[in-house]
Backbone as a ProteinNet text record, in pm:
[ID]
protein_1_A
[PRIMARY]
MTQRHQTARRGSIILEFALTAPVLMGLMMTVLEGAWQALTAATLDIGAREASRFGATGEAAPDWLPPPAPATREEAVRRVVLWFGPYVLNADHLTVRVTAYAGPAALASPTPGQAGAGGAGETVLYELTYQQPFLSPLPALLFGRTSLDHTSRMIVRNEPFPAS
[TERTIARY]
-3577.3	-3612.9	-3759.4	-3793.6	-3933.4	-3996.2	-4125.4	-4197.2	-4168.1	-4160.5	-4140.1	-4002.3	-3898	-3761.2	-3750.9	-3818.8	-3817.9	-3884.6	-3997.1	-4065.9	-3979.8	-3912.7	-3823.6	-3709.7	-3652.6	-3543.6	-3587.5	-3708.4	-3761	-3784.8	-3829.1	-3852.3	-3725.4	-3617.5	-3491.2	-3434.5	-3452.5	-3402.9	-3471.9	-3603.3	-3672.8	-3629.3	-3607.7	-3557.5	-3416.8	-3328	-3191.7	-3198.2	-3285.6	-3301.7	-3359	-3453.8	-3516.8	-3412.6	-3315.5	-3215.6	-3102.2	-3063.2	-2953.9	-2993.7	-3117.1	-3158.7	-3146.2	-3189	-3171.5	-3026.6	-2940.8	-2797.1	-2740.6	-2774.4	-2726.2	-2786.8	-2912	-2969	-2907.2	-2885.3	-2815.8	-2674.2	-2601.1	-2467.7	-2474	-2566.4	-2581.2	-2618.5	-2704.8	-2745.5	-2627.1	-2547.8	-2426.9	-2327.8	-2304.3	-2214.7	-2268.3	-2395.9	-2453.6	-2448.4	-2480.6	-2472.1	-2329.6	-2235.1	-2095.7	-2050.1	-2089.6	-2054.5	-2121.5	-2245.7	-2314.1	-2252.7	-2212.1	-2150.7	-2012.7	-1936.4	-1806.6	-1814.1	-1917.7	-1940.3	-1969.1	-2045.6	-2078.9	-1950.7	-1867.4	-1742.9	-1649.9	-1640	-1554.4	-1607	-1741.5	-1801.4	-1784.1	-1797.4	-1774.2	-1628.5	-1535.2	-1396.1	-1367.1	-1427.9	-1407.6	-1466.8	-1588	-1649.9	-1567.5	-1511	-1424.1	-1300.5	-1238.9	-1125.1	-1154.7	-1262.8	-1296.8	-1345.6	-1421.5	-1462	-1347.5	-1250.1	-1132.5	-1047.2	-1035.8	-963	-1031	-1162.2	-1231.1	-1215.4	-1237	-1235.7	-1099.5	-992.8	-861.8	-833.1	-913.5	-890.6	-944.3	-1041	-1098.8	-1210.4	-1243.6	-1353.7	-1486.3	-1585.7	-1718.7	-1789.4	-1769.5	-1831.2	-1757.5	-1749.7	-1687.1	-1770.4	-1707.5	-1781	-1863	-1832.4	-1905.4	-2028.4	-2046.3	-2158.6	-2285.2	-2393.8	-2516.2	-2585.3	-2665.1	-2738.5	-2839.5	-2884.2	-2852.7	-2715.8	-2658.6	-2529.8	-2543.8	-2446.1	-2455.1	-2430.3	-2492.9	-2484	-2348.4	-2291.2	-2163.2	-2066.6	-1942.6	-1842.5	-1875.1	-1925.7	-1960.3	-2075.8	-2170.1	-2280.1	-2228.5	-2133.6	-2072.6	-1997.8	-1929.6	-1856.3	-1955.6	-2067.1	-2172.8	-2226	-2248.6	-2302.6	-2200.1	-2070.3	-1967	-1965.6	-1978.4	-1979.9	-2098	-2214	-2333.4	-2326.1	-2252.6	-2235.5	-2164.1	-2068.7	-1989.4	-2049.5	-2167	-2240.7	-2387.4	-2429.8	-2570.4	-2664	-2619	-2709	-2675.9	-2578.6	-2536.2	-2570.9	-2543.2	-2557.1	-2688.8	-2753.1	-2878.3	-2849.9	-2888.1	-2859.8	-2909.5	-3017.4	-3074.7	-2987.8	-2900.7	-2820.2	-2677.5	-2645.6	-2507.7	-2490.2	-2379.7	-2342.8	-2202.3	-2188.1	-2053.5	-2011.4	-1894.9	-1841.7	-1704.7	-1691.5	-1568.8	-1515.6	-1391.4	-1334.1	-1193.9	-1171	-1042.2	-957.9	-827.4	-728.6	-617.8	-544.9	-435.6	-325.1	-295.8	-193.1	-202.2	-115	-122.3	-106.5	-22.7	-3.7	-132.6	-216.2	-341.7	-440.8	-425	-512.1	-496.9	-379.5	-349	-385.8	-403.8	-429.7	-571.5	-595.1	-734	-828.2	-774.4	-855.6	-928.7	-1063	-1136.7	-1105.6	-1115.9	-1096.1	-1220.1	-1208.8	-1319.5	-1405.9	-1537.3	-1622.1	-1611.3	-1604.9	-1597.1	-1475.9	-1471.2	-1364.9	-1233.8	-1229.9	-1106.3	-1058.1	-950.9	-890.1	-762.8	-694.7	-575.7	-470.1	-410.1	-301	-343	-471.9	-512.1	-527.9	-519.6	-532.5	-680.9	-743.3	-886.6	-911.4	-996	-1038.8	-1181.2	-1193.2	-1325.1	-1366.1	-1476.8	-1523.1	-1665.5	-1675.3	-1802.7	-1852.6	-1977.9	-2041.3	-2169.2	-2184.2	-2298.7	-2358.5	-2489.9	-2562.5	-2630.2	-2569.2	-2624.7	-2718.5	-2845.3	-2939.5	-2904.1	-2936.1	-2909	-3006.2	-2965.3	-3046.8	-3159.5	-3130	-3226	-3244.2	-3347.8	-3372.8	-3284.7	-3211.6	-3132.8	-3023.4	-2940.3	-2839.6	-2900.8	-3018.4	-3084.6	-3123.6	-3164.6	-3191	-3066	-2957.2	-2834	-2759.6	-2762	-2685.4	-2769.5	-2901.2	-2988.3	-2997.4	-2961.5	-2976.6	-3009.1	-3055.5	-3104.9	-3005.9	-2892.2	-2796.1	-2654.2	-2561	-2418.5	-2357.8	-2281.5	-2219.7	-2085.5	-2070.2	-1941.3	-1887.5	-1756.4	-1690	-1571.3	-1551.4	-1432.5	-1378.7	-1246.8	-1182	-1074.5	-1059.1	-952.5	-899.5	-769.1	-706.2	-625.7	-647.6	-576.2	-532.4	-436.7	-396.2	-445.8	-517.2	-573.1	-458.6	-485.9	-392.9	-381.5	-278.6	-271.3	-356.4	-492.6	-584.5	-605.6	-641.2	-663.4	-788.7	-783.8	-898.7	-1014	-1135.2	-1251.9	-1311.2
8546.8	8600.8	8633.2	8734.2	8764.8	8683.5	8679.1	8606.9	8667.4	8797.2	8867.4	8832.3	8823.5	8795.4	8648.8	8556	8417	8404.4	8472.5	8468.5	8531.1	8638	8704.9	8611.7	8540.6	8444	8331.4	8274.2	8165.4	8207.7	8328	8380.9	8401	8438.1	8457.2	8322.8	8218.4	8083.9	8036.7	8055.6	8018.8	8096.7	8224.5	8309.5	8264.8	8236.5	8188.1	8056.2	7966.2	7838	7863.1	7947.4	7974.3	8036.3	8110.5	8169	8073.9	7980.5	7893.1	7756.3	7714.6	7580	7569.4	7661.8	7645.8	7632	7705.5	7701.3	7563.1	7518	7385.7	7270	7280.5	7178.5	7176.9	7299.9	7305.2	7249.9	7273.5	7224.7	7070.3	7019	6876.2	6806	6865.3	6804.9	6814	6919.1	6926.4	6817	6793.5	6690.9	6550.6	6524.6	6395.1	6378.9	6481.8	6471.6	6445.5	6517.3	6494.3	6355	6300.9	6163.3	6062.1	6084.4	5994.8	5992.5	6107.8	6114.1	6054.7	6073.7	6016.3	5861.1	5813.8	5666.5	5612.8	5683.5	5637.8	5633.9	5737.7	5736.4	5623.3	5597.2	5490.1	5355.3	5336.6	5212.5	5187.8	5293.1	5277.3	5241.2	5298.3	5264.5	5119.5	5074.4	4933.6	4841.9	4877.6	4795.3	4792.4	4907.1	4907	4823	4825.2	4746.7	4596.1	4559.7	4415.2	4363.6	4449.4	4407.1	4391.1	4480.8	4465	4351	4321.9	4204.5	4075.6	4068.8	3953	3951	4062.9	4068	4025.5	4053.7	4020.6	3870.6	3792.1	3645.5	3572	3631.9	3565.9	3468.7	3452.8	3363.3	3420.9	3329.5	3371.9	3446.8	3397.6	3460.5	3413.9	3499.6	3450.1	3344.1	3244.6	3138.6	3181.3	3294.1	3343.3	3426.2	3458.6	3538.2	3456.2	3503.6	3420.9	3404.7	3297.2	3274.5	3382.6	3402.3	3324.9	3369.4	3278.3	3301.2	3412.9	3506.9	3612.4	3555	3614.5	3569.4	3603.3	3714.3	3758.4	3804.1	3817.1	3871	4010.2	4091.2	4229.5	4240.7	4150.5	4147.8	4102.9	4008.9	3962.4	4081.9	4162.4	4278.5	4371.5	4396	4482.9	4428.6	4300.2	4238.1	4235.6	4225.4	4231.2	4369.4	4475.7	4612.1	4628.5	4583.8	4597.8	4512.3	4403	4315	4384.4	4469.6	4539.5	4667.5	4702.1	4825	4800.5	4695.8	4655.4	4760.7	4841.2	4939.6	5082.1	5095.3	5229.1	5249.3	5143.6	5154.8	5095.9	5165.8	5117	5088.7	4968.5	4926.1	5020.7	5091.3	5185	5308.9	5342.3	5465.7	5434.1	5306.5	5264.9	5239.9	5294.4	5267.8	5208.4	5093.4	5027.8	5019.1	5071.7	5063.7	4992.7	4884.7	4805.2	4807.7	4853.6	4870.7	4804.3	4719.5	4646.4	4714.1	4719.4	4777.8	4675.5	4684.9	4592.2	4600.5	4717.6	4737.3	4870.2	4904.3	5031.6	5151.2	5136.9	5250.3	5281.2	5179.6	5197.9	5286.9	5295.3	5383.9	5527.5	5565.9	5706.3	5738.6	5635	5661	5704.5	5779.2	5825	5711.7	5596.8	5483.9	5431.4	5418.4	5365.1	5213.4	5171.5	5032.8	4952.8	4823	4735.8	4713.3	4727.7	4707.4	4563.8	4550.1	4414.7	4401.5	4289.6	4264.3	4215.8	4199.2	4168.2	4023.3	3997.8	3862.4	3863.4	3751.3	3731.6	3834.4	3898.2	3991.1	4128.5	4153.9	4284.5	4381.5	4506.5	4611.4	4651.2	4657.4	4684.5	4807.1	4889.8	5007.8	4979.4	4989.3	4973.2	5116.2	5161.3	5296.8	5282.8	5323.2	5315.9	5459.8	5482.1	5611.4	5587.7	5668.7	5651.3	5783.6	5793.6	5915.9	5893.4	5953.5	5936.2	6051.2	6025.1	6132.4	6194.6	6321.9	6387.4	6336.6	6344	6297.7	6398.8	6527	6631.5	6720.8	6801.5	6888.7	7014	7041.2	7166.4	7165.7	7058.4	7064.4	7078.2	7021.6	7038	7180.4	7251.7	7396.8	7476.4	7442.2	7516.3	7488.7	7361.2	7327.1	7315.6	7310.8	7304.1	7170.2	7065.3	6928.7	6835	6718	6631.4	6521.7	6512.8	6407.2	6453.3	6379.5	6403.1	6290.5	6317.9	6214.4	6171.7	6041.3	5983.7	5897	5902.7	5822.3	5755.2	5633.5	5556.1	5480.7	5489.3	5421.7	5334.6	5215.6	5121.2	5063.5	5065.9	5006	4881.5	4768.3	4645.7	4571.8	4487.7	4405.1	4263.7	4204.3	4070.4	3967.5	3872.4	3760.9	3678.9	3599.8	3514.5	3390.2	3416.5	3305.2	3232.2	3101.3	3029.2	3080	3081.1	3123.2	3025.6	3076.8	2981.1	2951.3
3317.6	3188.3	3182.1	3106	3090.6	2975.4	2976.6	2873.7	2735	2728	2602.6	2549.3	2625.8	2581.8	2528.8	2591.8	2546	2409.9	2390.9	2264	2150.4	2180.6	2083.8	2043	2142.1	2116.6	2027.3	2058.6	1981.2	1837.1	1816.7	1682.6	1603.1	1672.4	1605.9	1563.4	1639.1	1600	1475.3	1469	1349.4	1227.6	1245.2	1137.4	1088.9	1183.2	1148.7	1070.2	1116.3	1044	906	888.7	761.6	662.9	718.7	630.2	590.5	685.7	662	600.1	615.7	569.4	419.7	334.4	191.8	150.7	209.9	182.2	219.3	338.6	379.7	296.7	259.5	171.3	32.4	-18.5	-147	-143.7	-38	-21.6	-11.1	66.1	84	-49.9	-129.4	-259.8	-357.1	-349.4	-435.7	-404.1	-277.7	-236.9	-280.3	-256.3	-297.1	-449.1	-522.6	-669.7	-716.4	-661.1	-698	-663.1	-551.7	-516.4	-610.2	-644.5	-734.6	-876.9	-924.9	-1058.5	-1053.7	-942.4	-927.9	-917.2	-851	-842.4	-982	-1058.6	-1197.8	-1280.1	-1272.8	-1348.7	-1308.4	-1180.5	-1132.6	-1175.6	-1165.5	-1202.7	-1354	-1433.1	-1578.3	-1609.8	-1539.7	-1558.1	-1520.4	-1412.5	-1369.7	-1474.8	-1525.2	-1628	-1755.4	-1795.5	-1916.5	-1894.9	-1777.3	-1750.8	-1755.1	-1688.1	-1682.9	-1819.9	-1894.3	-2026.7	-2123.4	-2116.5	-2205.7	-2164.6	-2035.6	-1990.4	-2045.4	-2043.5	-2098.8	-2245.4	-2317.9	-2459.6	-2518.7	-2448.9	-2496.9	-2500.2	-2429.9	-2422.5	-2544.3	-2613	-2729.4	-2695.8	-2572.4	-2533.9	-2579.9	-2595.9	-2637.2	-2522	-2395.4	-2280.8	-2157.3	-2053.3	-1931.9	-1864	-1797.1	-1736.4	-1616.9	-1556.4	-1439.5	-1475.9	-1604.3	-1643.5	-1641.8	-1571.6	-1564.2	-1696.7	-1714.4	-1839.2	-1860.9	-1978.7	-2102.4	-2161.3	-2234.9	-2297.8	-2403.6	-2405.4	-2508.3	-2649.2	-2748.1	-2886.2	-2951.1	-2908.6	-2967.2	-2857.1	-2891.4	-2796.5	-2756.1	-2850.5	-2823.6	-2720.9	-2737.3	-2638	-2501.7	-2500.5	-2374.9	-2312.3	-2388.4	-2335.4	-2266.4	-2331	-2273.5	-2141.7	-2137.9	-2016.7	-1906.3	-1939.5	-1838.1	-1773.5	-1854	-1803.2	-1706.2	-1747.6	-1662.8	-1535.7	-1545.6	-1425.2	-1318.4	-1346.7	-1250.9	-1201.9	-1250.7	-1203.8	-1186	-1109.5	-1109.2	-1048.4	-954.4	-895.2	-935.8	-1024.2	-1070.6	-1221	-1298.3	-1445.7	-1488.6	-1581.7	-1645.3	-1791.4	-1832.2	-1973.7	-2076.9	-2049.3	-2146.6	-2169.7	-2073.8	-2087.3	-2127.9	-2149.4	-2183.7	-2331	-2387	-2525.8	-2519.7	-2585.2	-2590.2	-2735.9	-2765.4	-2903.1	-2894.4	-2964.4	-2965.5	-3110	-3126.3	-3260.7	-3261.7	-3362.1	-3374	-3479	-3447.6	-3537.2	-3559	-3671	-3699.9	-3598.6	-3547.5	-3450.4	-3385.2	-3288.9	-3222.5	-3318.3	-3418.4	-3516.1	-3592.3	-3612.9	-3687.3	-3613.1	-3479	-3400.3	-3439.8	-3479.2	-3515.7	-3661.1	-3743	-3883.9	-3905.4	-4016	-4041.1	-4081.8	-4116.6	-4157.7	-4039	-4049.8	-3932.7	-3912.5	-3789.1	-3760.3	-3795.1	-3763.7	-3794.1	-3666.5	-3677.6	-3565.2	-3511.3	-3379.2	-3320.6	-3230.3	-3162.9	-3061.8	-3126.9	-3257.4	-3325.6	-3306.7	-3380	-3378.5	-3295.5	-3296.1	-3214.1	-3251	-3151.8	-3171.4	-3218	-3243.4	-3284.7	-3168.2	-3195.1	-3094.1	-3099	-2978.3	-2966.9	-2877.8	-2928.6	-2851.9	-2796.9	-2664.2	-2594.8	-2553.4	-2605.1	-2575.1	-2513.7	-2388.1	-2319.8	-2288.4	-2322.8	-2300.2	-2215.8	-2110.6	-2023.6	-1985.9	-1996.1	-1954.5	-1822.4	-1716.3	-1580.3	-1548.4	-1529.6	-1491	-1354.1	-1340.5	-1211.4	-1105.9	-981.2	-872.2	-837.1	-854.3	-822.5	-946.9	-946.9	-1060.5	-1063.5	-956.7	-951.1	-1054.8	-1077.3	-1183.5	-1324.1	-1342.1	-1471.4	-1496	-1391.9	-1405.3	-1430.2	-1363.2	-1375.8	-1514.1	-1554	-1674.9	-1799	-1785.6	-1898.3	-1963.9	-1891.3	-1941.2	-1822.2	-1854.7	-1749.1	-1700.8	-1772	-1737.2	-1762.4	-1711.1	-1732.1	-1810.3	-1909.8	-1997	-1938.1	-1925.7	-1881.2	-1993.9	-2013.4	-2115	-2056.1	-2092.4	-2048	-2174.5	-2191.3	-2304	-2252.2	-2323	-2282.9	-2412.4	-2426.3	-2546.7	-2495.8	-2561.9	-2523.3	-2652.3	-2638.5	-2746.7	-2714.2	-2807	-2784.7	-2770.3	-2689	-2667.1	-2795.7	-2811.2	-2931.2	-2916.5	-2910.7	-2895.9	-3026.9	-3019.1	-3145.9	-3213.9	-3343.1	-3422.1	-3409.8	-3403.1	-3386	-3523.9
[MASK]
++++++++++++++++++++++++++++++++++++++++++++++++++++++++++++++++++++++++++++++++++++++++++++++++++++++++++++++++++++++++++++++++++++++++++++++++++++++++++++++++++++

């Protein structure tokens, strides 16, 4: 090969890389962002499941939850959710709403339920909302916002625990 042909080939490789690199980087960031948001949704679902399982027992706090002891059952529910997402969920972005209803039929009625984890035998709606910030600025430019909202709901009936 001549010197001129080798230089032309080297230049074409650089040009090909310059044209394909942004597409590949964009594709890679899209996959990573999707995986991060899917992990957040799954973690929030696990937290909702475990929090509702705890809440249905009527205990003040689970025995495995590290100190300090939560002041209310609702605070314990929040801490249970955060316990199951230590590297994914940030307490500042999490909203937990716990609403008790007399029974399953009361969920469909226009009358609002009572805030709190409810008493024995009551039906309780656990609604968790989380705003997960995007990993890169590209989705913010495309969607016009800086985070994605995730919601998880769980409905359980409290066990017939003794009144405290």
